[in-house]
C-alpha positions, 0 to 999 in steps of 0.5 A: 216748369209748372207744378203739374209738369213737374209731377208728370216728369217725376212720374215718368222718371219713377216709371223708369226706375220701376221698370227694372229687373226684379233683382235690381233695386235702389233707394229713393229720396224726396227733399223739401228744403227752405233755407235763408241766407245771411250774405253778411255773415255767410251763414244760413239756416234751413229746414229739411223734410226728407221722404226716404223710401227703403226699396231694399230687402234690409230692415234699416235701423240707422241712416247716415247723412253727409255734412260736407261743409265740416271738411273745411276746418282745421284738423279735419280729415281733408286737412290731414290728407293735405298735410300727408299726401306727397303732391297736395292739390295746388288749389288747396295749399299755399306757401308759408315760411318756416321759422328758419326761413324756408318756404313750404306748402301748407294746407289752406285749411290749417290756418282758417279762422272761425269766421272763414271755416265751414260747418253744418250743424243739425238739430231737432232730428225727427222720424215721423215726428218722433225725436231720433238720436244723432251723432256727428262724426266729422263729415258724417251724421250717424242717426239711430232711427226711432223706429226700424224702416222695413223693406218697401216702406217710407219714412219722413225724416225732418231736421233743422240745419245751420251752416257757414260757407267756408272761403272757397278752397275746393269746389264749394265756398265763398268769394272764389279766385274770380270773385264769384261770391257764392258757389253752393255745392254740397251745402245741405245735409245729404242722405248717404247712399245705401245699395246692394253693397251696404252703406256708402258713408264715406268721409269727404276728403275732396274726392268723388261722390255716390248719391241717391236719386231723388226729387228736390223742392228747394226755396232759397231766401237771399238778398234781393241783389243776387242772381241765382242759377243751378240745379232745377227749374225756377218756379217763380220767374215773375216774382224774381224778375231780373236775370230771368226775363227769357219769357219777356216779363219784366218785374219791378220789385219794391225797394222795401223788399230786401230779400227774394225767395227763389223756388226750384224744383228738380226731378230725379237728380243726384244732388242740388247745387246753386251759385249766386252773385250780384253781378251775374249776366244771364244768357238763355240759349234755346236749341233745336233739340229741346234743351234750354242752355243757361249761361251765368257769368260775371259782368266783366268786360274782359270775359263777356266776348269769350262767354258769348262765343262759347255758347254756340260751341256748347250747343254743338257739343251737347248735340253731338253728345246726344247723338253719340250717347243718348238724349240728355233727359232734362229740359235745362242745363246751366254753365255757371262761373264759380267754383275752383276749376270745373266740377259737374253737378246735377243739371249744371256745372261750375267753372272758372271763366277768365281763361281763353275760349279754347280753355273754357270750351275744350278743356272745361265745358266739354268735360264737365258737360260730358258728366251729365251722361257719365255720372248724372244719368249713369250714376256709377259709384265714383268714389269706388270706381272713379274711372267709370265716370271720369274715363267715360266723360274724358272719352266723350270729351275728346270725341266731342272736341274733335268733332267741333274742331275746324281741323280734325285729328286722326287720333283724338285720344293721343294725349290720354295715351301719352299720360297713361304710358308715362305713368305705366312706365313710372312704377307708380301706377295703382289699379283702377279699383283703388278707392278714389280717396286712397291713391298714394298720389293725386297725379296717379289718381288723375292719370288712372281715373281720367286717362287709363279710364278713357283708354278702357273705351279705346281698348274696346275699339281695338278689341271689338271694333269701333262700330261695336264700341259705339253701339255698346256706349248707346246700349249702356246708356239706354239700359242703365240710365237713372241707375247705378251701374257697376264695372261688370254692367259695362263689361256685360253690355259690351259682351251682349253687343259684340258676342265677345268674352271680356271678363279677362279684360275687365279684370286685367285693365281695372283690377291690376297694374299688368301691362300690354307689351308685345314685340317682334322677336325675330324674323327668319326666312324659310325657302320662299316664306318668312316666319315672324316670331311675335312675343307677349312680354307684358301680362295682358293678352290682346288679339293682334293686328299685323300690317306687312309692307312689301317692297313693291308698295303693296300691303297685307294685313293679318289678324290673330284672334285671342283665344279667351275672347272667342271672337273675331273682330271685323276688319278695321280697314275694309280697303285692305285684304286681311287674313285671319290666322289661328288664335293665340292662347295666353299661356303661350309667350310666343306665336309664329306668323307665316308670310308666304313671301321671301324675307327680301320682299318685306319692307316693314312689319308693324304690330297694331298699325292703328295705334289703339293698343296701349302697348307700353313699349312701342319701340319693338312693335315695328321692324323695318328692313333697311336698304329696301325700296 
């Protein structure tokens, strides 16, 4: 992308931000960074200029930066968390023997040597050329501004930084398990988010993020033998040469030139991430929908075929995501071998790459690329509401994987239901409103954020219908792209699309551990009719879809609206006649359904034949009458 095109892109993105309601605002950052990497010591030095625009109504006297690398040290909060949580992340611990010969799991951070740990040091901090006072507190830099920053004004913040890349433990780092040398995530001094709730200067404890939209101009000087990929558009392909020959230009770099400077521009993104290795292969795939896909992976004969086969499937997935949610807004996306599993970043993802094709595509790329919509365009606060991005990405992932599968399944969300139901019945569940760093168990965090978060969407399908839910998804994207949506924004979008009242649902599903549990209490015959008594056992109310199978092979459907929704869902099965009954109010624990046929004509009664309702005790949702053919 040329500088002229970059300027046009920035203008278009800025226009998107400006064209918002008067009550909505968000801060803006423009980064310029130059960094020089010493690949022998894994240390780097850089300078940063940050133009910070205060679009709030507050006068800011302090600002805060994230220094993520400082987490990778003995005694850090991340280290302490690993030592105290009952189920530490297996990637971040190793087995050691105690003095009495017992084998225990110990934080990998605890035993890091000075040359292995990470750090990020700041010096020469100035505001508009005037020195400002700074204080390093763990992974946060506290800055007292030299002059208050008034509403609607901008200020230029400059600093020098010096960092060391830790051995790869979580997401970022050097020399990961598959031999990728540099996975450069969260590597620079990054401005913390300030929004309508105030500052979000959360310490880094290995969880999620909340970031400011901004433009990045980054120059990275590194040994000439390395190939780089990541966020942004490379500006000097001809100078770099190898690895970026998709334009047909081959450049011979003089041998005396020991280093190269890679120049990237990234318009309106949340972060800047890159990876580098001397043995990367680089494939470029053009698509019919306008986005160029880049694949960077190790020149390892064991994985080359897998990565080649993954490329057309990745194209299929992105095409489906575009059609399902909305157009991916950048002209480039990169899948890069690196990191410690799979993690989404702006315009790219870092993934492990030595597994099977199914694992690479269906378990990693499908999910991480879905985050390009749920987080890197719909930038919710994933520290406070991790279910919004993880659940949304998981929902999109399962739809996409099913779409490209040779054999499609009726319920692509079955795995999410199983995981949630196991947790819901375990007694360990915590509300989705729990801060991402504060869950008692890693497994509970994962199940809640990924699977219960995904089921937020499937319950919407049950509540307002599939058509309304998919319309909600598209409108949510259109209304809140390049913004910071909240849970209420998502709920209000569903209400606008469907006309249903859903505040109760958002509260129950995300702020409590209340359960959905309905059952068929009893069935009684009254002359030529049958009364079915339904009961609400759990605290979460739902509308009821009831299917009755008769002994003559016919079926009949009944729909019981939920009073507090003020809504009637479209018949999900147009081939089956449905009777809409009087609504059921939450305060009444039971409901009598009258069937105008004798009891001996009924073969089976089923609550929620679709299986979409996340009822935690499904065994009482069906009553079968034996010896009836």
